[in-house]
C-alpha positions as CSV (number, residue, x, y, z in Angstrom):
1,X,26.6,-52.0,-25.1
2,X,27.3,-48.4,-23.9
3,X,30.1,-49.7,-21.7
4,X,32.0,-51.2,-24.6
5,X,32.1,-47.7,-26.3
6,X,33.0,-46.1,-23.0
7,X,36.0,-48.6,-22.5
8,X,37.1,-47.9,-26.1
9,X,36.8,-44.2,-25.4
10,X,39.1,-44.6,-22.4
11,X,41.6,-46.6,-24.4
12,X,41.7,-44.0,-27.2
13,X,42.0,-41.2,-24.6
14,X,44.9,-43.0,-23.1
15,X,46.6,-43.4,-26.5
16,X,45.9,-39.8,-27.2
17,X,48.0,-38.8,-24.2
18,X,50.9,-41.0,-25.2
19,X,50.8,-40.1,-28.9
20,X,50.4,-36.4,-28.1
21,X,53.3,-36.3,-25.6
22,X,55.6,-37.6,-28.4
23,X,54.0,-35.5,-31.1
24,X,54.2,-32.1,-29.4
25,X,57.9,-32.3,-28.6
26,X,59.3,-29.0,-29.9
27,X,56.0,-27.9,-31.5
28,X,53.7,-25.1,-30.5
29,X,50.8,-26.7,-28.7
30,X,48.2,-24.5,-30.4
31,X,49.5,-25.6,-33.8
32,X,49.5,-29.3,-32.6
33,X,45.9,-28.8,-31.5
34,X,44.9,-27.3,-34.9
35,X,46.5,-30.3,-36.7
36,X,44.7,-32.8,-34.4
37,X,41.4,-31.0,-34.9
38,X,41.7,-31.2,-38.7
39,X,42.3,-34.9,-38.5
40,X,39.3,-35.3,-36.2
41,X,37.2,-33.2,-38.5
42,X,38.0,-35.4,-41.5
43,X,37.4,-38.6,-39.6
44,X,34.1,-37.3,-38.2
45,X,32.7,-36.2,-41.5
46,X,34.0,-39.3,-43.2
47,X,32.0,-41.4,-40.8
48,X,28.9,-39.3,-41.3
49,X,29.1,-39.6,-45.1
50,X,30.0,-43.3,-44.9
51,X,26.9,-44.0,-42.6
52,X,24.7,-41.7,-44.7
53,X,23.6,-39.7,-41.7
54,X,24.3,-36.2,-43.1
55,X,20.5,-35.9,-43.8
56,X,20.0,-35.3,-40.1
57,X,21.8,-31.9,-40.5
58,X,18.6,-30.2,-41.7
59,X,16.6,-31.3,-38.6
60,X,18.9,-29.6,-36.1
61,X,17.1,-27.1,-33.8
62,X,18.4,-23.8,-32.6
63,X,19.0,-25.4,-29.2
64,X,20.9,-28.3,-30.9
65,X,23.1,-25.7,-32.7
66,X,23.7,-23.6,-29.6
67,X,24.7,-26.4,-27.4
68,X,26.7,-28.3,-30.0
69,X,28.7,-25.0,-30.7
70,X,29.2,-24.5,-27.0
71,X,30.4,-28.1,-26.6
72,X,32.8,-27.6,-29.5
73,X,34.2,-24.5,-27.9
74,X,34.6,-26.3,-24.6
75,X,36.3,-29.2,-26.4
76,X,38.7,-26.9,-28.2
77,X,39.6,-25.1,-25.0
78,X,40.1,-28.4,-23.3
79,X,42.4,-29.7,-26.0
80,X,44.5,-26.5,-26.0
81,X,44.9,-26.7,-22.3
82,X,45.6,-30.4,-22.4
83,X,48.3,-30.2,-25.0
84,X,50.0,-27.3,-23.1
85,X,49.8,-29.3,-19.8
86,X,51.3,-32.3,-21.6
87,X,54.1,-30.3,-23.0
88,X,54.9,-28.9,-19.5
89,X,54.2,-31.9,-17.3
90,X,54.4,-35.7,-17.2
91,X,51.6,-37.8,-18.7
92,X,51.3,-39.6,-15.4
93,X,50.4,-36.3,-13.8
94,X,48.4,-34.6,-16.5
95,X,46.2,-37.5,-17.5
96,X,44.8,-38.0,-13.9
97,X,44.1,-34.3,-13.5
98,X,42.4,-34.3,-16.9
99,X,40.2,-37.2,-15.6
100,X,38.9,-35.0,-12.9
101,X,36.5,-34.0,-15.6
102,X,34.6,-37.2,-14.7
103,X,34.0,-35.9,-11.1
104,X,33.2,-32.4,-12.4
105,X,30.8,-33.8,-15.0
106,X,29.0,-35.7,-12.2
107,X,28.6,-32.6,-10.1
108,X,27.6,-30.4,-13.1
109,X,25.1,-33.1,-14.3
110,X,23.4,-33.0,-10.9
111,X,23.3,-29.2,-10.8
112,X,22.2,-28.4,-14.4
113,X,20.7,-31.6,-15.7
114,X,19.0,-32.6,-12.5
115,X,20.5,-36.1,-12.7
116,X,20.4,-37.9,-9.4
117,X,23.5,-37.6,-7.2
118,X,23.3,-41.0,-5.4
119,X,25.5,-42.1,-2.6
120,X,27.3,-44.5,-5.0
121,X,27.8,-41.7,-7.6
122,X,29.1,-39.3,-5.0
123,X,31.4,-41.8,-3.5
124,X,32.7,-42.7,-6.9
125,X,33.4,-39.0,-7.7
126,X,35.2,-38.6,-4.3
127,X,37.3,-41.7,-5.1
128,X,38.3,-40.2,-8.5
129,X,39.3,-37.0,-6.8
130,X,41.2,-38.8,-4.1
131,X,42.9,-41.0,-6.7
132,X,43.9,-38.0,-8.7
133,X,45.6,-36.4,-5.7
134,X,47.4,-39.7,-4.9
135,X,48.8,-39.8,-8.5
136,X,49.9,-36.1,-8.8
137,X,51.5,-35.7,-5.4
């Protein structure tokens, strides 16, 4: 079941690039990111209230808070940089470079989360890196 959500995530990420490229024309990218963030904020809280999962808020630990805040900061910085890159470059170049995050996540997961870096995973990461360079040059 996880792979269905992963495929949907990829589809929506692809649409994000296309919609954003059109939407940021002549707009400050930080303003565009702020608008996008408000929309996401409303959607996320709407889903939480609709599902009735807001009660889990009280059970968050200090570690949960710390790393969710760090994740939010990283997401925000990623979006700001992504929108600026889209404004300056082509989607066909920016999107593949952005997807280097997959290879970086594999390496960082092995380093910090002690997830196994198998031959298959390592080869996949190298193929992603290679494919990115093919697409941008």
